[in-house]
N, C-alpha and C positions, 0 to 999 in steps of 0.2 A: 504494500500500500504506500509506503514511503517513496519508493522508486517511481510509482505512477502518480504521486501526489493525489492519491484518491482520498476522498473524505471518509474518515473512519466511521462516523455516525451513519452516513448514507450507505456505505458499503455493507455494514452489518445489517442494516434495515433491509436493504435490497437482497441480501442473502436469504432472509426470511421469506421474501416474495418468491425468490427462485426455488426455495425448498417447497413452497406451496404450488409450484408449477404455474406461477403468474407471470411468466416471461423472464427473460434474462436482461436486466438492466445493470448487472454487475460488470459484465465483460466490457462494456463500452468504456469504463474507467481504466481498463487495463490494456487497451489496444497497444500493441508493440512491446509489451513487457515480456521479456524472455521467461518462459516457464509457467506463465499464468494458465495457459490452456491445459497443461499437464496437471497443475495443481487443482484446477476446477474439475477435471475429469476424475482425479483421485477423490476429491470431496464428494462428488456425485456417487461414485462407487461405494464409498464409506457409508453414505446416507442410505443407499440401497441395501447394504448389509445389516443395518440396524433394524431392530424390531419396531422402532417408533414409526408411526404413520407419518406421511408427508404433512398432513394437517396438524398433527400434534407437534411435530418439529417446527413447522412454520409458526404456530401459536406461541411456542416457547421462545423462539428467536425474536418474534415481534414483541413479546412481553418483556424482553430484556434489552431491547434496542429501540430507543425512542425515535419517532419521526421528526420531532421538534426539540431543539435545544436553544438556549439563549445565545445565539451566535453574536460575536462581537460587533460585526457590521450592522446587525439589526438593532442591537441595544444602542449603539452609537446613533443610528438614525432616529430611533424613538426618543432618545435624550435630546438630540438636537431639535426635533420637532416640538417636544414638550417645552423646551426653553423658549421657543417662539410662541407658545400658547396652544399648540395643536397636540392634543392628547390621543388622537385617533391611531397613529402608528403604535403607541404604547399599548393602548387598549386591545388592538388587534393581536399584537405579540403576546400580551398577557393571556388573552383568550385561547390562543394556540397552546401556550405552555400549561394551561390548566388541564389539558388532556394530551400530554406529549406522546402517548403511545397509540392514540387513535388516528386513523386516516382522516384528514380534513382537506378534501380536494379544493375547497374554496380558499384555503390558506397554503397551498402547495408551495408557493414561492418562498414561504418562510422556512421551508425545510432545506432549501438549496444552500450550498456553501457559498462563500464569498467569491467574487470574480478574481481574475489574475491581479487586478490593481490592489487588492487587499490581502494577497497571499502572505505578505511579510508583516502584516499588521500585528502589533504586540501591545498588550496591556500590562500594567503593573499595579498591583494592589498596594495601596499605601497604608493599610490598616495593620 
């Protein structure tokens, strides 16, 4: 994941979708990464060898991997808007984070990682 600069949260969440047979949105993050196709094939074989059903595996994975997290770029945008008197971005983010493990198609953009312009963004806690 580090080599591909894949988002950890989305990768694990999408692995749950893959386990449920809901399409492969994992591989797109690893295009051109040596060994990924072999790793994925081995993972699929291992899943097939386990007694756990695909539905139970997917439910367990989705229950441990949130769709929504308080991403720095979203928190920054919400803070900036709130400073200007607009609480709508904050309220929207708060609403998504109240149910982080639920699919919320109307808020899917809040699950996306930051763009390349924010890849090196760092925060520091002063407390």
